[in-house]
TORNU-767224 format. One record per residue (C-alpha): residue number from 1; x, y, z. Coordinates in nm, 3 decimals. Layout:
<rs>
NUM	X	Y	Z
...
</rs>
This chain:
<rs>
1	3.881	-2.618	-0.678
2	3.982	-2.860	-0.949
3	3.785	-3.121	-1.144
4	3.489	-3.268	-0.955
5	3.320	-3.604	-0.934
6	2.963	-3.675	-0.828
7	2.986	-3.915	-0.534
8	2.871	-3.974	-0.176
9	3.130	-3.813	0.055
10	3.236	-3.995	0.369
11	2.981	-3.940	0.645
12	2.709	-3.826	0.402
13	2.412	-4.004	0.246
14	2.367	-3.812	-0.081
15	2.567	-3.765	-0.394
16	2.756	-3.435	-0.402
17	3.014	-3.277	-0.627
18	3.352	-3.347	-0.467
19	3.681	-3.193	-0.577
20	3.911	-3.470	-0.701
21	4.219	-3.276	-0.586
22	4.139	-3.150	-0.237
23	3.817	-3.330	-0.137
24	3.614	-3.006	-0.104
25	3.242	-3.088	-0.108
26	3.020	-2.853	-0.309
27	2.681	-2.854	-0.140
28	2.378	-2.749	-0.344
29	2.112	-2.615	-0.111
30	1.775	-2.445	-0.154
31	1.758	-2.077	-0.244
32	1.589	-1.842	0.001
33	1.334	-1.593	-0.135
34	1.233	-1.301	0.089
35	0.945	-1.063	0.045
36	0.653	-0.885	0.203
37	0.283	-0.823	0.167
38	0.288	-0.445	0.209
39	-0.020	-0.241	0.289
40	-0.118	0.122	0.303
41	-0.463	0.228	0.428
42	-0.594	-0.125	0.368
43	-0.463	-0.148	0.010
44	-0.195	-0.394	-0.102
45	0.123	-0.311	-0.292
46	0.142	-0.506	-0.618
47	0.425	-0.499	-0.871
48	0.389	-0.607	-1.234
49	0.700	-0.803	-1.330
50	0.933	-0.664	-1.597
51	1.147	-0.979	-1.595
52	1.103	-1.350	-1.653
53	0.978	-1.575	-1.521
54	0.617	-1.458	-1.550
55	0.690	-1.117	-1.706
56	0.378	-0.901	-1.706
57	0.215	-1.080	-1.413
58	0.153	-0.926	-1.071
59	0.344	-1.009	-0.755
60	0.440	-0.878	-0.415
61	0.790	-0.734	-0.376
62	1.012	-1.038	-0.328
63	1.330	-1.195	-0.454
64	1.639	-1.392	-0.367
65	1.824	-1.312	-0.048
66	2.175	-1.174	-0.087
67	2.476	-1.291	0.109
68	2.530	-1.124	0.447
69	2.177	-0.987	0.489
70	1.896	-1.085	0.723
71	1.563	-1.205	0.589
72	1.399	-0.878	0.704
73	1.675	-0.669	0.543
74	1.629	-0.865	0.221
75	1.254	-0.803	0.220
76	1.314	-0.430	0.275
77	1.572	-0.425	-0.008
78	1.333	-0.600	-0.247
79	1.059	-0.342	-0.171
80	1.307	-0.060	-0.242
81	1.431	-0.222	-0.565
82	1.091	-0.317	-0.703
83	0.863	-0.036	-0.584
84	1.095	0.237	-0.457
85	0.948	0.226	-0.107
86	1.071	0.190	0.247
87	0.861	-0.058	0.443
88	0.804	-0.116	0.812
89	0.797	-0.488	0.883
90	0.521	-0.582	1.127
91	0.562	-0.959	1.160
92	0.662	-1.280	0.994
93	0.363	-1.380	0.782
94	0.461	-1.716	0.630
95	0.736	-1.959	0.537
96	0.661	-2.153	0.219
97	0.843	-2.460	0.086
98	0.863	-2.497	-0.292
99	1.055	-2.825	-0.329
100	1.018	-2.842	-0.708
101	1.223	-2.523	-0.733
102	1.441	-2.596	-0.427
103	1.313	-2.273	-0.273
104	1.215	-2.159	0.072
105	1.015	-1.835	0.081
106	1.011	-1.614	0.390
107	0.728	-1.360	0.366
108	0.660	-1.073	0.606
109	0.359	-0.851	0.671
110	0.463	-0.485	0.635
111	0.323	-0.136	0.607
112	0.412	0.156	0.384
113	0.456	0.503	0.534
114	0.333	0.670	0.214
115	0.138	0.574	-0.100
116	0.413	0.718	-0.325
117	0.563	0.441	-0.542
118	0.865	0.454	-0.771
119	0.897	0.126	-0.967
120	1.248	-0.005	-1.032
121	1.388	-0.171	-1.343
122	1.243	-0.514	-1.253
123	0.890	-0.367	-1.233
124	0.670	-0.253	-1.523
125	0.431	-0.079	-1.285
126	0.352	-0.072	-0.916
127	0.018	0.010	-0.760
128	-0.184	-0.008	-0.443
129	-0.490	-0.225	-0.487
130	-0.795	-0.265	-0.266
131	-0.868	-0.629	-0.190
132	-1.156	-0.647	-0.439
133	-0.930	-0.521	-0.722
134	-0.646	-0.772	-0.682
135	-0.598	-0.935	-1.026
136	-0.624	-1.293	-0.899
137	-0.607	-1.448	-1.248
138	-0.290	-1.252	-1.327
139	-0.082	-1.328	-1.018
140	0.267	-1.449	-1.104
141	0.300	-1.741	-0.864
142	0.088	-1.960	-0.634
143	0.284	-1.836	-0.334
144	0.168	-1.479	-0.406
145	-0.193	-1.599	-0.379
146	-0.108	-1.786	-0.057
147	0.064	-1.480	0.095
148	-0.225	-1.249	0.008
149	-0.472	-1.494	0.160
150	-0.263	-1.531	0.473
151	-0.230	-1.152	0.501
152	-0.609	-1.122	0.477
153	-0.651	-1.375	0.761
154	-0.420	-1.162	0.974
155	-0.593	-0.836	0.873
156	-0.929	-0.990	0.960
157	-0.811	-1.054	1.316
158	-0.658	-1.398	1.274
159	-0.376	-1.498	1.507
160	-0.031	-1.352	1.441
161	0.117	-1.693	1.369
162	0.352	-1.768	1.084
163	0.170	-1.965	0.817
164	0.299	-2.223	0.570
165	0.191	-2.387	0.247
166	-0.183	-2.451	0.222
167	-0.255	-2.823	0.265
168	-0.146	-3.018	-0.043
169	0.001	-2.716	-0.227
170	0.368	-2.691	-0.309
171	0.378	-2.422	-0.575
172	0.363	-2.641	-0.883
173	0.316	-2.408	-1.177
</rs>
């Protein structure tokens, strides 16, 4: 690809970067984040971030999808990388839209076969927390709070339906 110009390609309605030499259109699309709310004996897996953004804050295992993997495979990979665990995905829990960040988050409900955790390099510490010990004020992102709340609805017998952003919330932080 050679030099590019920002313009509206033929048949499109938005400005895109277009190669001046060959006409190749470079599309910029949202990033997909995959993750899971993982439980063992009613406790939730939390990982304290060792990287920015929000270093030192708690999250669920999640991260950007890689090329050539499914959303479920990506969620399993993130759990291995961040907490050193293999997870069993139970169901799709939620799909969140974070337009400010051009992100779509696909979150699963999953279980752990064992309480043994082995945090990876992106995680300062990993732990299983009972619901009443979740550090709500120290969660890394609004979508972590949403996912935990949606998991609780499911655990309390709510319908196994995929959830989305709470009304009026789009992850502004």
